Each structure stands twice: as C-alpha cells, then as structure tokens.
All heavy atoms as TSV, in Angstrom:
chain	resi	resn	atom	element	x	y	z
A	1	MET	N	N	0.906	-1.237	-0.045
A	1	MET	CA	C	-0.046	0.023	0.049
A	1	MET	C	C	0.895	1.191	-0.034
A	1	MET	O	O	1.987	1.222	0.530
A	1	MET	CB	C	-0.892	0.032	1.237
A	1	MET	CG	C	-1.805	1.205	1.299
A	1	MET	SD	S	-2.918	1.291	2.735
A	1	MET	CE	C	-3.692	-0.320	2.749
A	2	LYS	N	N	0.487	2.373	-0.628
A	2	LYS	CA	C	1.082	3.635	-0.769
A	2	LYS	C	C	0.256	4.679	-0.417
A	2	LYS	O	O	-0.833	4.759	-0.972
A	2	LYS	CB	C	1.797	3.719	-1.965
A	2	LYS	CG	C	2.656	4.955	-2.254
A	2	LYS	CD	C	3.155	5.109	-3.636
A	2	LYS	CE	C	4.140	4.102	-4.064
A	2	LYS	NZ	N	4.700	4.577	-5.398
A	3	LYS	N	N	0.634	5.647	0.360
A	3	LYS	CA	C	-0.217	6.888	0.691
A	3	LYS	C	C	0.770	8.138	0.568
A	3	LYS	O	O	1.907	7.957	0.941
A	3	LYS	CB	C	-0.813	6.757	2.107
A	3	LYS	CG	C	-1.924	5.810	2.093
A	3	LYS	CD	C	-2.839	5.921	3.312
A	3	LYS	CE	C	-3.989	4.902	3.243
A	3	LYS	NZ	N	-4.889	5.010	4.359
A	4	ILE	N	N	0.151	9.231	0.327
A	4	ILE	CA	C	0.849	10.519	0.251
A	4	ILE	C	C	0.265	11.365	1.438
A	4	ILE	O	O	-0.981	11.605	1.559
A	4	ILE	CB	C	0.697	11.209	-1.029
A	4	ILE	CG1	C	1.312	10.283	-2.117
A	4	ILE	CG2	C	1.388	12.575	-1.042
A	4	ILE	CD1	C	1.079	10.858	-3.518
A	5	LEU	N	N	1.154	11.881	2.394
A	5	LEU	CA	C	0.744	12.615	3.441
A	5	LEU	C	C	1.110	14.145	3.053
A	5	LEU	O	O	2.265	14.378	2.715
A	5	LEU	CB	C	1.495	12.286	4.758
A	5	LEU	CG	C	1.409	10.896	5.181
A	5	LEU	CD1	C	2.227	10.659	6.412
A	5	LEU	CD2	C	-0.025	10.398	5.357
A	6	SER	N	N	0.269	14.960	3.004
A	6	SER	CA	C	0.462	16.573	2.722
A	6	SER	C	C	0.800	17.000	4.048
A	6	SER	O	O	0.079	16.852	4.999
A	6	SER	CB	C	-0.644	17.140	2.145
A	6	SER	OG	O	-0.912	16.660	0.862
A	7	ILE	N	N	2.018	17.715	4.181
A	7	ILE	CA	C	2.567	18.144	5.486
A	7	ILE	C	C	2.884	19.679	5.545
A	7	ILE	O	O	3.622	20.048	4.651
A	7	ILE	CB	C	3.675	17.262	5.911
A	7	ILE	CG1	C	3.396	15.870	5.949
A	7	ILE	CG2	C	4.269	17.774	7.272
A	7	ILE	CD1	C	4.561	14.952	6.099
A	8	ASP	N	N	2.366	20.385	6.451
A	8	ASP	CA	C	2.769	21.741	6.623
A	8	ASP	C	C	3.870	21.901	7.620
A	8	ASP	O	O	3.847	21.155	8.651
A	8	ASP	CB	C	1.600	22.595	7.223
A	8	ASP	CG	C	0.534	23.026	6.115
A	8	ASP	OD1	O	0.924	22.933	4.885
A	8	ASP	OD2	O	-0.549	23.353	6.459
A	9	GLY	N	N	4.748	22.809	7.344
A	9	GLY	CA	C	5.815	23.278	8.404
A	9	GLY	C	C	7.187	22.713	8.101
A	9	GLY	O	O	8.163	23.190	8.562
A	10	MET	N	N	7.288	21.852	7.016
A	10	MET	CA	C	8.752	21.383	6.799
A	10	MET	C	C	9.475	22.356	5.908
A	10	MET	O	O	8.912	22.899	4.982
A	10	MET	CB	C	8.631	20.087	6.046
A	10	MET	CG	C	8.041	18.909	6.802
A	10	MET	SD	S	8.113	17.351	5.740
A	10	MET	CE	C	7.175	17.748	4.270
A	11	MET	N	N	10.645	22.718	6.391
A	11	MET	CA	C	11.414	23.800	5.656
A	11	MET	C	C	12.787	23.352	5.052
A	11	MET	O	O	13.383	23.952	4.303
A	11	MET	CB	C	11.624	24.936	6.632
A	11	MET	CG	C	10.470	25.463	7.234
A	11	MET	SD	S	9.332	26.368	6.163
A	11	MET	CE	C	10.110	27.947	6.218
A	12	CYS	N	N	13.351	22.299	5.668
A	12	CYS	CA	C	14.702	21.841	5.388
A	12	CYS	C	C	14.943	20.315	5.350
A	12	CYS	O	O	13.914	19.630	5.741
A	12	CYS	CB	C	15.671	22.531	6.343
A	12	CYS	SG	S	15.466	22.014	7.971
A	13	MET	N	N	16.025	19.926	5.001
A	13	MET	CA	C	16.411	18.500	4.985
A	13	MET	C	C	16.351	17.858	6.390
A	13	MET	O	O	16.067	16.734	6.627
A	13	MET	CB	C	17.712	18.210	4.392
A	13	MET	CG	C	17.737	18.478	2.870
A	13	MET	SD	S	16.504	17.638	2.027
A	13	MET	CE	C	16.986	15.941	2.168
A	14	HIS	N	N	16.693	18.757	7.451
A	14	HIS	CA	C	16.503	18.257	8.884
A	14	HIS	C	C	15.032	17.937	9.137
A	14	HIS	O	O	14.762	16.934	9.760
A	14	HIS	CB	C	17.029	19.224	9.817
A	14	HIS	CG	C	17.047	18.757	11.268
A	14	HIS	ND1	N	15.908	19.047	12.109
A	14	HIS	CD2	C	17.862	18.024	11.996
A	14	HIS	CE1	C	16.182	18.511	13.228
A	14	HIS	NE2	N	17.313	17.893	13.252
A	15	CYS	N	N	14.229	18.819	8.713
A	15	CYS	CA	C	12.615	18.590	8.866
A	15	CYS	C	C	12.330	17.322	8.194
A	15	CYS	O	O	11.567	16.399	8.777
A	15	CYS	CB	C	11.911	19.735	8.413
A	15	CYS	SG	S	12.158	21.328	9.128
A	16	ALA	N	N	12.759	17.155	6.927
A	16	ALA	CA	C	12.375	15.974	6.173
A	16	ALA	C	C	12.856	14.709	6.855
A	16	ALA	O	O	12.176	13.686	6.892
A	16	ALA	CB	C	12.912	16.043	4.794
A	17	GLY	N	N	14.062	14.755	7.289
A	17	GLY	CA	C	14.647	13.553	8.033
A	17	GLY	C	C	13.959	13.171	9.273
A	17	GLY	O	O	13.720	11.957	9.490
A	18	SER	N	N	13.483	14.206	10.098
A	18	SER	CA	C	12.776	13.791	11.255
A	18	SER	C	C	11.475	13.173	10.919
A	18	SER	O	O	10.946	12.263	11.620
A	18	SER	CB	C	12.648	15.136	12.105
A	18	SER	OG	O	11.800	16.067	11.628
A	19	VAL	N	N	10.706	13.648	9.882
A	19	VAL	CA	C	9.512	13.106	9.504
A	19	VAL	C	C	9.579	11.693	8.940
A	19	VAL	O	O	8.935	10.668	9.359
A	19	VAL	CB	C	8.798	14.002	8.423
A	19	VAL	CG1	C	7.638	13.276	7.776
A	19	VAL	CG2	C	8.343	15.287	9.062
A	20	GLU	N	N	10.652	11.479	8.113
A	20	GLU	CA	C	10.906	10.152	7.517
A	20	GLU	C	C	11.188	9.263	8.633
A	20	GLU	O	O	10.730	8.113	8.689
A	20	GLU	CB	C	12.047	10.194	6.473
A	20	GLU	CG	C	11.670	10.930	5.269
A	20	GLU	CD	C	12.779	11.171	4.430
A	20	GLU	OE1	O	14.076	10.851	4.658
A	20	GLU	OE2	O	12.596	11.577	3.250
A	21	LYS	N	N	12.073	9.576	9.594
A	21	LYS	CA	C	12.421	8.741	10.712
A	21	LYS	C	C	11.321	8.367	11.573
A	21	LYS	O	O	11.180	7.084	11.966
A	21	LYS	CB	C	13.625	9.395	11.497
A	21	LYS	CG	C	14.123	8.543	12.618
A	21	LYS	CD	C	15.310	9.352	13.372
A	21	LYS	CE	C	15.726	8.424	14.540
A	21	LYS	NZ	N	16.837	9.136	15.264
A	22	ALA	N	N	10.397	9.312	11.882
A	22	ALA	CA	C	9.214	9.001	12.712
A	22	ALA	C	C	8.322	8.114	12.009
A	22	ALA	O	O	7.772	7.098	12.665
A	22	ALA	CB	C	8.487	10.328	13.058
A	23	LEU	N	N	8.148	8.221	10.703
A	23	LEU	CA	C	7.213	7.281	9.964
A	23	LEU	C	C	7.812	5.968	9.826
A	23	LEU	O	O	7.112	4.978	9.891
A	23	LEU	CB	C	6.875	7.858	8.657
A	23	LEU	CG	C	5.944	9.123	8.711
A	23	LEU	CD1	C	5.871	9.883	7.359
A	23	LEU	CD2	C	4.550	8.750	9.141
A	24	LEU	N	N	9.176	5.871	9.567
A	24	LEU	CA	C	9.725	4.659	9.443
A	24	LEU	C	C	9.738	3.715	10.700
A	24	LEU	O	O	9.892	2.549	10.741
A	24	LEU	CB	C	11.119	4.729	8.954
A	24	LEU	CG	C	11.286	5.059	7.414
A	24	LEU	CD1	C	12.783	5.504	7.213
A	24	LEU	CD2	C	10.877	3.893	6.565
A	25	ALA	N	N	9.695	4.435	11.899
A	25	ALA	CA	C	9.592	3.806	13.190
A	25	ALA	C	C	8.233	3.065	13.421
A	25	ALA	O	O	8.062	2.285	14.318
A	25	ALA	CB	C	9.867	4.815	14.285
A	26	LEU	N	N	7.220	3.401	12.564
A	26	LEU	CA	C	5.916	2.796	12.788
A	26	LEU	C	C	5.978	1.350	12.212
A	26	LEU	O	O	6.473	1.147	11.162
A	26	LEU	CB	C	4.878	3.551	12.103
A	26	LEU	CG	C	4.606	5.083	12.677
A	26	LEU	CD1	C	3.557	5.781	11.855
A	26	LEU	CD2	C	4.032	5.005	14.058
A	27	PRO	N	N	5.230	0.526	12.911
A	27	PRO	CA	C	5.084	-0.845	12.458
A	27	PRO	C	C	4.482	-1.002	11.045
A	27	PRO	O	O	3.443	-0.332	10.708
A	27	PRO	CB	C	4.138	-1.553	13.480
A	27	PRO	CG	C	4.181	-0.667	14.644
A	27	PRO	CD	C	4.523	0.693	14.123
A	28	GLY	N	N	5.079	-1.759	10.276
A	28	GLY	CA	C	4.554	-1.951	8.752
A	28	GLY	C	C	5.132	-0.972	7.820
A	28	GLY	O	O	5.030	-1.199	6.547
A	29	VAL	N	N	5.602	0.228	8.103
A	29	VAL	CA	C	6.108	1.110	7.131
A	29	VAL	C	C	7.525	0.663	6.659
A	29	VAL	O	O	8.404	0.463	7.418
A	29	VAL	CB	C	6.295	2.599	7.747
A	29	VAL	CG1	C	6.887	3.547	6.785
A	29	VAL	CG2	C	5.017	3.093	8.320
A	30	THR	N	N	7.646	0.512	5.296
A	30	THR	CA	C	8.849	0.050	4.726
A	30	THR	C	C	9.572	1.203	4.061
A	30	THR	O	O	10.709	1.005	3.721
A	30	THR	CB	C	8.580	-1.193	3.699
A	30	THR	OG1	O	7.699	-0.567	2.713
A	30	THR	CG2	C	8.054	-2.327	4.408
A	31	ALA	N	N	8.984	2.338	3.697
A	31	ALA	CA	C	9.647	3.366	2.945
A	31	ALA	C	C	8.844	4.661	3.341
A	31	ALA	O	O	7.632	4.658	3.352
A	31	ALA	CB	C	9.570	3.131	1.481
A	32	ALA	N	N	9.638	5.769	3.436
A	32	ALA	CA	C	9.059	7.011	3.643
A	32	ALA	C	C	9.967	8.076	2.938
A	32	ALA	O	O	11.136	8.104	3.354
A	32	ALA	CB	C	8.816	7.376	5.188
A	33	LYS	N	N	9.394	8.712	2.025
A	33	LYS	CA	C	10.266	9.725	1.247
A	33	LYS	C	C	9.583	11.148	1.178
A	33	LYS	O	O	8.491	11.207	0.510
A	33	LYS	CB	C	10.447	9.117	-0.159
A	33	LYS	CG	C	11.234	10.093	-1.011
A	33	LYS	CD	C	12.802	10.118	-0.607
A	33	LYS	CE	C	13.507	10.931	-1.502
A	33	LYS	NZ	N	14.682	11.450	-0.953
A	34	VAL	N	N	10.175	12.062	1.832
A	34	VAL	CA	C	9.726	13.374	1.779
A	34	VAL	C	C	10.108	14.181	0.527
A	34	VAL	O	O	11.243	14.145	0.087
A	34	VAL	CB	C	10.216	14.150	2.991
A	34	VAL	CG1	C	9.950	15.711	2.865
A	34	VAL	CG2	C	9.509	13.667	4.287
A	35	CYS	N	N	9.222	14.979	-0.042
A	35	CYS	CA	C	9.464	15.913	-1.098
A	35	CYS	C	C	9.250	17.273	-0.595
A	35	CYS	O	O	8.122	17.733	-0.366
A	35	CYS	CB	C	8.658	15.673	-2.377
A	35	CYS	SG	S	8.871	16.767	-3.670
A	36	LEU	N	N	10.347	18.109	-0.281
A	36	LEU	CA	C	10.151	19.423	0.342
A	36	LEU	C	C	9.553	20.388	-0.653
A	36	LEU	O	O	8.638	21.275	-0.230
A	36	LEU	CB	C	11.431	20.023	0.782
A	36	LEU	CG	C	12.006	19.359	2.016
A	36	LEU	CD1	C	13.427	19.946	2.208
A	36	LEU	CD2	C	11.243	19.640	3.233
A	37	GLU	N	N	9.702	20.221	-1.840
A	37	GLU	CA	C	9.038	21.183	-2.894
A	37	GLU	C	C	7.602	20.977	-2.975
A	37	GLU	O	O	6.890	22.032	-3.045
A	37	GLU	CB	C	9.566	20.879	-4.275
A	37	GLU	CG	C	11.169	21.174	-4.382
A	37	GLU	CD	C	11.605	20.866	-5.823
A	37	GLU	OE1	O	10.982	20.364	-6.645
A	37	GLU	OE2	O	12.873	21.058	-5.992
A	38	GLU	N	N	7.126	19.671	-2.874
A	38	GLU	CA	C	5.637	19.481	-2.919
A	38	GLU	C	C	5.074	19.435	-1.511
A	38	GLU	O	O	3.832	19.298	-1.333
A	38	GLU	CB	C	5.425	18.197	-3.593
A	38	GLU	CG	C	5.814	18.402	-5.094
A	38	GLU	CD	C	5.440	17.031	-5.831
A	38	GLU	OE1	O	4.700	16.186	-5.433
A	38	GLU	OE2	O	6.066	16.828	-6.941
A	39	LYS	N	N	5.876	19.518	-0.504
A	39	LYS	CA	C	5.465	19.559	0.894
A	39	LYS	C	C	4.594	18.303	1.180
A	39	LYS	O	O	3.455	18.355	1.793
A	39	LYS	CB	C	4.757	20.775	1.317
A	39	LYS	CG	C	5.478	22.021	1.118
A	39	LYS	CD	C	4.792	23.242	1.625
A	39	LYS	CE	C	5.474	24.587	1.416
A	39	LYS	NZ	N	6.806	24.752	1.765
A	40	ASN	N	N	5.152	17.157	0.858
A	40	ASN	CA	C	4.524	15.909	1.187
A	40	ASN	C	C	5.553	14.789	1.400
A	40	ASN	O	O	6.698	14.909	1.320
A	40	ASN	CB	C	3.587	15.515	0.094
A	40	ASN	CG	C	4.248	15.143	-1.306
A	40	ASN	OD1	O	5.441	14.628	-1.216
A	40	ASN	ND2	N	3.533	15.246	-2.309
A	41	CYS	N	N	4.950	13.649	1.862
A	41	CYS	CA	C	5.745	12.464	2.138
A	41	CYS	C	C	4.961	11.199	1.507
A	41	CYS	O	O	3.828	11.032	1.945
A	41	CYS	CB	C	5.990	12.264	3.613
A	41	CYS	SG	S	6.970	10.836	3.960
A	42	THR	N	N	5.690	10.458	0.796
A	42	THR	CA	C	5.121	9.216	0.286
A	42	THR	C	C	5.552	8.092	1.273
A	42	THR	O	O	6.781	7.947	1.467
A	42	THR	CB	C	5.661	8.904	-1.123
A	42	THR	OG1	O	5.287	10.023	-2.001
A	42	THR	CG2	C	4.955	7.663	-1.719
A	43	VAL	N	N	4.466	7.292	1.713
A	43	VAL	CA	C	4.745	6.304	2.701
A	43	VAL	C	C	4.353	5.001	2.046
A	43	VAL	O	O	3.215	4.883	1.448
A	43	VAL	CB	C	3.966	6.558	4.074
A	43	VAL	CG1	C	4.330	5.561	5.066
A	43	VAL	CG2	C	4.312	7.981	4.428
A	44	GLU	N	N	5.203	3.899	2.177
A	44	GLU	CA	C	4.742	2.650	1.599
A	44	GLU	C	C	4.933	1.519	2.649
A	44	GLU	O	O	5.660	1.621	3.629
A	44	GLU	CB	C	5.712	2.372	0.462
A	44	GLU	CG	C	5.611	3.336	-0.633
A	44	GLU	CD	C	6.608	2.838	-1.780
A	44	GLU	OE1	O	6.590	1.795	-2.089
A	44	GLU	OE2	O	7.321	3.791	-2.225
A	45	GLY	N	N	4.151	0.438	2.396
A	45	GLY	CA	C	4.307	-0.756	3.224
A	45	GLY	C	C	2.891	-1.174	3.650
A	45	GLY	O	O	1.862	-0.843	2.999
A	46	ASP	N	N	2.832	-1.996	4.642
A	46	ASP	CA	C	1.610	-2.502	5.298
A	46	ASP	C	C	1.310	-1.434	6.302
A	46	ASP	O	O	1.632	-1.564	7.572
A	46	ASP	CB	C	1.872	-3.886	5.930
A	46	ASP	CG	C	0.538	-4.458	6.555
A	46	ASP	OD1	O	-0.603	-4.001	6.215
A	46	ASP	OD2	O	0.637	-5.387	7.309
A	47	LEU	N	N	0.709	-0.418	5.911
A	47	LEU	CA	C	0.633	0.793	6.674
A	47	LEU	C	C	-0.257	0.808	7.896
A	47	LEU	O	O	-1.330	0.126	7.901
A	47	LEU	CB	C	0.181	2.110	5.824
A	47	LEU	CG	C	0.989	2.333	4.560
A	47	LEU	CD1	C	0.565	3.426	3.740
A	47	LEU	CD2	C	2.568	2.663	5.025
A	48	PRO	N	N	0.096	1.568	9.008
A	48	PRO	CA	C	-0.805	1.775	10.015
A	48	PRO	C	C	-1.919	2.661	9.676
A	48	PRO	O	O	-1.922	3.159	8.645
A	48	PRO	CB	C	0.264	2.332	11.222
A	48	PRO	CG	C	1.168	3.016	10.319
A	48	PRO	CD	C	1.329	2.270	9.151
A	49	SER	N	N	-2.752	2.963	10.692
A	49	SER	CA	C	-3.812	3.830	10.391
A	49	SER	C	C	-3.444	5.263	10.135
A	49	SER	O	O	-2.256	5.653	10.357
A	49	SER	CB	C	-4.839	4.013	11.691
A	49	SER	OG	O	-4.171	4.650	12.731
A	50	ASP	N	N	-4.240	6.080	9.387
A	50	ASP	CA	C	-3.890	7.512	9.048
A	50	ASP	C	C	-3.755	8.218	10.288
A	50	ASP	O	O	-2.775	9.002	10.375
A	50	ASP	CB	C	-5.001	8.004	8.182
A	50	ASP	CG	C	-5.248	7.420	6.879
A	50	ASP	OD1	O	-4.302	6.632	6.385
A	50	ASP	OD2	O	-6.160	7.692	6.142
A	51	GLU	N	N	-4.431	7.941	11.350
A	51	GLU	CA	C	-4.319	8.610	12.563
A	51	GLU	C	C	-2.954	8.400	13.253
A	51	GLU	O	O	-2.341	9.275	13.817
A	51	GLU	CB	C	-5.510	8.270	13.521
A	51	GLU	CG	C	-6.762	8.743	13.127
A	51	GLU	CD	C	-7.566	7.787	11.995
A	51	GLU	OE1	O	-7.015	6.664	11.720
A	51	GLU	OE2	O	-8.353	8.377	11.409
A	52	ASP	N	N	-2.504	7.157	13.176
A	52	ASP	CA	C	-1.129	6.879	13.794
A	52	ASP	C	C	-0.036	7.615	12.954
A	52	ASP	O	O	0.908	8.055	13.693
A	52	ASP	CB	C	-0.884	5.366	13.771
A	52	ASP	CG	C	-1.635	4.541	14.754
A	52	ASP	OD1	O	-2.212	5.253	15.721
A	52	ASP	OD2	O	-1.761	3.331	14.671
A	53	MET	N	N	-0.156	7.590	11.659
A	53	MET	CA	C	0.813	8.342	10.907
A	53	MET	C	C	0.767	9.835	11.238
A	53	MET	O	O	1.766	10.490	11.313
A	53	MET	CB	C	0.700	8.076	9.428
A	53	MET	CG	C	1.007	6.634	9.001
A	53	MET	SD	S	1.041	6.310	7.152
A	53	MET	CE	C	-0.640	6.451	6.802
A	54	MET	N	N	-0.431	10.391	11.351
A	54	MET	CA	C	-0.611	11.890	11.604
A	54	MET	C	C	-0.006	12.113	12.975
A	54	MET	O	O	0.656	13.190	13.226
A	54	MET	CB	C	-1.993	12.116	11.573
A	54	MET	CG	C	-2.623	12.258	10.145
A	54	MET	SD	S	-4.394	12.232	10.010
A	54	MET	CE	C	-4.599	14.079	10.195
A	55	ARG	N	N	-0.149	11.207	14.022
A	55	ARG	CA	C	0.324	11.498	15.296
A	55	ARG	C	C	1.944	11.453	15.290
A	55	ARG	O	O	2.505	12.224	15.989
A	55	ARG	CB	C	-0.220	10.381	16.313
A	55	ARG	CG	C	-1.585	10.813	16.874
A	55	ARG	CD	C	-1.827	9.901	18.070
A	55	ARG	NE	N	-2.162	8.433	17.667
A	55	ARG	CZ	C	-3.338	8.080	17.302
A	55	ARG	NH1	N	-4.392	8.952	17.333
A	55	ARG	NH2	N	-3.547	6.825	16.910
A	56	ALA	N	N	2.502	10.486	14.536
A	56	ALA	CA	C	3.918	10.491	14.377
A	56	ALA	C	C	4.548	11.731	13.798
A	56	ALA	O	O	5.489	12.264	14.328
A	56	ALA	CB	C	4.349	9.206	13.541
A	57	VAL	N	N	3.798	12.346	12.821
A	57	VAL	CA	C	4.284	13.573	12.160
A	57	VAL	C	C	4.082	14.647	13.190
A	57	VAL	O	O	4.965	15.576	13.294
A	57	VAL	CB	C	3.597	13.820	10.850
A	57	VAL	CG1	C	3.823	15.098	10.347
A	57	VAL	CG2	C	3.867	12.679	9.893
A	58	ALA	N	N	2.949	14.782	13.885
A	58	ALA	CA	C	2.644	15.773	14.857
A	58	ALA	C	C	3.723	15.821	15.969
A	58	ALA	O	O	4.031	16.882	16.417
A	58	ALA	CB	C	1.272	15.693	15.341
A	59	ALA	N	N	4.100	14.633	16.327
A	59	ALA	CA	C	5.090	14.463	17.430
A	59	ALA	C	C	6.416	15.229	16.975
A	59	ALA	O	O	7.185	15.679	17.931
A	59	ALA	CB	C	5.388	13.144	17.769
A	60	GLN	N	N	6.603	15.362	15.682
A	60	GLN	CA	C	7.882	16.146	15.301
A	60	GLN	C	C	7.647	17.568	15.089
A	60	GLN	O	O	8.617	18.251	14.697
A	60	GLN	CB	C	8.336	15.438	13.986
A	60	GLN	CG	C	8.634	13.914	14.048
A	60	GLN	CD	C	9.613	13.682	15.157
A	60	GLN	OE1	O	10.751	14.235	15.206
A	60	GLN	NE2	N	9.328	12.699	16.091
A	61	GLY	N	N	6.389	18.021	15.200
A	61	GLY	CA	C	6.149	19.409	15.254
A	61	GLY	C	C	5.520	19.874	13.937
A	61	GLY	O	O	5.431	21.065	13.640
A	62	PHE	N	N	4.991	18.982	13.034
A	62	PHE	CA	C	4.388	19.330	11.886
A	62	PHE	C	C	2.908	18.839	11.811
A	62	PHE	O	O	2.599	18.014	12.576
A	62	PHE	CB	C	5.234	18.627	10.726
A	62	PHE	CG	C	6.670	18.914	10.834
A	62	PHE	CD1	C	7.628	18.024	11.129
A	62	PHE	CD2	C	7.222	20.249	10.395
A	62	PHE	CE1	C	8.963	18.284	11.353
A	62	PHE	CE2	C	8.494	20.523	10.581
A	62	PHE	CZ	C	9.426	19.610	10.984
A	63	THR	N	N	2.231	19.411	10.873
A	63	THR	CA	C	0.868	19.106	10.692
A	63	THR	C	C	0.566	18.396	9.314
A	63	THR	O	O	0.875	18.919	8.302
A	63	THR	CB	C	-0.011	20.388	10.753
A	63	THR	OG1	O	0.247	21.076	11.970
A	63	THR	CG2	C	-1.542	20.112	10.634
A	64	VAL	N	N	-0.104	17.250	9.327
A	64	VAL	CA	C	-0.654	16.623	8.251
A	64	VAL	C	C	-1.963	17.173	7.847
A	64	VAL	O	O	-2.906	17.102	8.639
A	64	VAL	CB	C	-0.829	14.974	8.461
A	64	VAL	CG1	C	-1.405	14.435	7.167
A	64	VAL	CG2	C	0.547	14.353	8.854
A	65	THR	N	N	-2.036	17.760	6.600
A	65	THR	CA	C	-3.225	18.361	6.191
A	65	THR	C	C	-4.107	17.500	5.362
A	65	THR	O	O	-5.314	17.805	5.232
A	65	THR	CB	C	-2.895	19.663	5.452
A	65	THR	OG1	O	-2.094	19.299	4.239
A	65	THR	CG2	C	-2.231	20.698	6.237
A	66	ALA	N	N	-3.580	16.424	4.777
A	66	ALA	CA	C	-4.412	15.502	3.862
A	66	ALA	C	C	-3.603	14.129	3.788
A	66	ALA	O	O	-2.343	14.094	3.834
A	66	ALA	CB	C	-4.584	16.052	2.478
A	67	VAL	N	N	-4.371	13.116	3.689
A	67	VAL	CA	C	-3.759	11.801	3.422
A	67	VAL	C	C	-4.632	11.241	2.211
A	67	VAL	O	O	-5.790	11.138	2.169
A	67	VAL	CB	C	-3.982	10.800	4.625
A	67	VAL	CG1	C	-3.453	9.480	4.316
A	67	VAL	CG2	C	-3.420	11.342	5.873
A	68	THR	N	N	-3.773	10.922	1.167
A	68	THR	CA	C	-4.381	10.375	-0.034
A	68	THR	C	C	-3.740	9.077	-0.410
A	68	THR	O	O	-2.507	8.946	-0.149
A	68	THR	CB	C	-4.329	11.431	-1.262
A	68	THR	OG1	O	-2.998	11.725	-1.368
A	68	THR	CG2	C	-5.168	12.660	-0.926
A	69	ALA	N	N	-4.566	8.187	-1.156
A	69	ALA	CA	C	-3.991	6.927	-1.723
A	69	ALA	C	C	-3.091	7.339	-2.862
A	69	ALA	O	O	-3.534	8.192	-3.677
A	69	ALA	CB	C	-5.096	6.061	-2.142
A	70	ALA	N	N	-2.077	6.598	-3.110
A	70	ALA	CA	C	-1.097	6.962	-4.275
A	70	ALA	C	C	-1.332	5.775	-5.257
A	70	ALA	O	O	-1.729	4.700	-4.957
A	70	ALA	CB	C	0.329	7.019	-3.853
C-alpha cells in the first residue's frame, strides 16, 4: 500500500529527515520519502492507520493536512 501525506511546516532537510525517521519507526512502514518542494511524504508498506501516521508527524512538530492513496 502507498499513501501520500501532505505536511505543513517542513522547511529543510533536517525537517524531512525527522518526518521520515518518525514514519519509518511505525510498524509496517517500509519506506518514507519526503519531497520538500511538494510539501508531502510518500509512505509505503503495510501501513498503520492514518491517525497513527498523523500522530507520528505531529510529534515532530508538523501538521498533516491531507492523506491520499497513491
């Protein structure tokens, strides 16, 4: 499964790295790739709930504004 998370607040590679690391720590996530230009993150794997992914991103100080299937 693949989803795209639209994320507000990411400004640099450090931001991107913290979001990717937080999402990769969730059970079932096999890949997480941030695109700073598009302000989103593509997440792949046997994904947890949207709410769990949103909480993981929020814990890093960012806001998920939308979750869409890819």
